[in-house]
Steps between C-alpha positions, in 0.01 A plus 500: 500500500631845410569733787619856550828610658648828611708495179176496298365794696823695456496431125141626488607816683767555233234474227266738680764759587534667157130462416281803560202265511565406867534771766688504830210570733532701824475396865313716754453466875145450629452663839148358536603139441817546707294612799251220442754217536788664687739464207670726249281434196631597157263470205650376174300694241507246218153609389670804349634293210370622163250212482406544865660176621818294540395266220694699240826371652434134433327550167780718366771260615328201340411670172827688450702185566284290267531752217875543549562126496285422194518553128806544278820351637320286759347155511161639604226624264447874495247613761234723342211454745437438868192357671407538866213455744440748777247651738638840402843614614707234323293580192616859502861404563499257209327749271750776576805273477383350170435844358850608599645192331299565183303175511130414530330399823176314569379498859211288631322650800206370704168669435505615862821700453463869593405716203786741570756221464342371179503842336854574619624173349341589168649847532851351514435331167396143586208305362276413797288185503246464783436141602360333813386625838837462674873485429530119461254503208683789335827310540360184343382693194825693463697177477297401191627810316865398485469402137848535345871487596523879483255541787634526856262430788572735791355344813413738782707301752595152371793633298857528635569816299185666634584401859858625460370832372268536797796421727669825397251672729664321792845624397361852479353483851834388646678790330245758613444375856832364631452284806132428432374240749178379335363519147126437457402363159151424366464149359277390217673268258825556686704663223569821691547330836720228350722748319525744790568226756772352276672836462466615860614174658805483272610855573374542860430162665408664832213694342164332554272460198131452580231405252152648543181350356129566542260249655320446169821417312725344765642226280860543620425444867275206405769353272768530768272331752421219256855460374377522142334745266143592591289691247169687501285516191316815610713719731284749689672825592490872423873470429438384142867523406587207729191291421698254287352185651839353590876499459723304262761236579764763424371766737394255771852356502657845531266602782551175690875564484521875560185634666513539878129526584152536353216699653139520388287815512132569433346704222396745772868543589579565134217754471626677813852508357378647171320778685784569743752525218267732311430726798837500676760418236303667215552189286229321306571127527304202368405197709798283411731798539368571849509139621850525648410818689180330619714264710592803713130561574423140591549449875566129461767554234667778700513277809646207306763712326602704809619797295570739790824690447558359152538671163218357290435540127158402363500489119223714352510305180202636304284808467251406229186505709165486325274796578213268595723314746625827643143615555416174679809529720426861594134423570594203719747713694251782550244255638763344725592844635135598552538775243239346271198370687146383439219620726148358501235735643149371580234761413128556464471508123368854469600789271791714622657241730790425268578870472499540877747214557719617213517841667598339832786307340616798296486718809777286647712567190475139377464439128218277370614295202177309435162436657243232426142466621404148610126432539467133408696316769282234672594618851378857441172601670234644273567872440869477599807508279879487533718774356847356433773763471858452379690774681858630492644603839831592659504190720338344810461822702327666206272198458398525867397864449286408200333215687432722801341771284266253329404324824438824690255593226299190596603256229613141539831465315727199443865521394481202265861486377629487859243232592613292201866543595440395860297197389768400250781531753 
């Protein structure tokens, strides 16, 4: 079985160095995350690559090497086309790298891929084929398109050249943050984690490399526990970039050898990380890109890792968040913070009552987003109705003032989003 060594990663770095296609991304300290876990947290801003993710590194290394080692004067047929399958970020990396090499690219993406990633891939010059509801189906179709010797299949993670290219990110972190104690890496198919762990452990064996997965796509932790590859046909996570359904023999072998630990976080942790990075670091990060930072918001992961006093680098590996996903994340966070609430007010269904309650809520400087009038519920007495308001507030204290105003006016009011949260917990 092919593997990847530090020499491969160093050779990839030499290919990337003169190429303007791959950027050296900055590192910035996060005071909020540092205070949260008692460590010195430095964010590796890999989402600032031209394509919005680290994937350009591996794609460029694989494609540039294939083109250079094919055609006239070699034993290999000339490469004039590449094919790939991707949930989005690898697609853009392949499209950009192929365009730079002057060859065609066809990328198969699942129909569930975010629209922004689909359009960006087309914008970089690739032909996009949508197939299947999840990444495994897209992958199966892509492999049927390798129809001639001049076509190179560029796997998102089961490709030594791709993994070596991703590993250059590890070299960069060591150069930018000398003495780093822990590097947190999101894990999907394992290409990034395998490459980074290979590079970091070769250059700085004392540095800990930790893989981070979400509960709905935790195939690495399950594979390590089973001692063999475990796959999921339908990964379920908002971090679509790591919803690959499993690793490969190549990446699993690298992670078994080089990775120190694996922690699992929830989608709620990822959503919280996206919002924190947006509000505090002023960085817009997608789910997969925020997964490493999410480990610093998960109490269980923080306890297991014991990061106090360490220098910690979470890799923010992607920033291509879909607007719909961003809206869902923000809405979830607002509800969690009691800044977006639902109130149900029982009324006598008479003219003018809605206006009176609206005035009460507005008088407390709360903003009503929507209101609906419910008259047909079976538990309602004849002549009664429920007014259900979606209201924006400044937080719990503001909510209490709104509730008090409505109740003091003689109305029965229920804070339904809080009741649902308490019941769920």
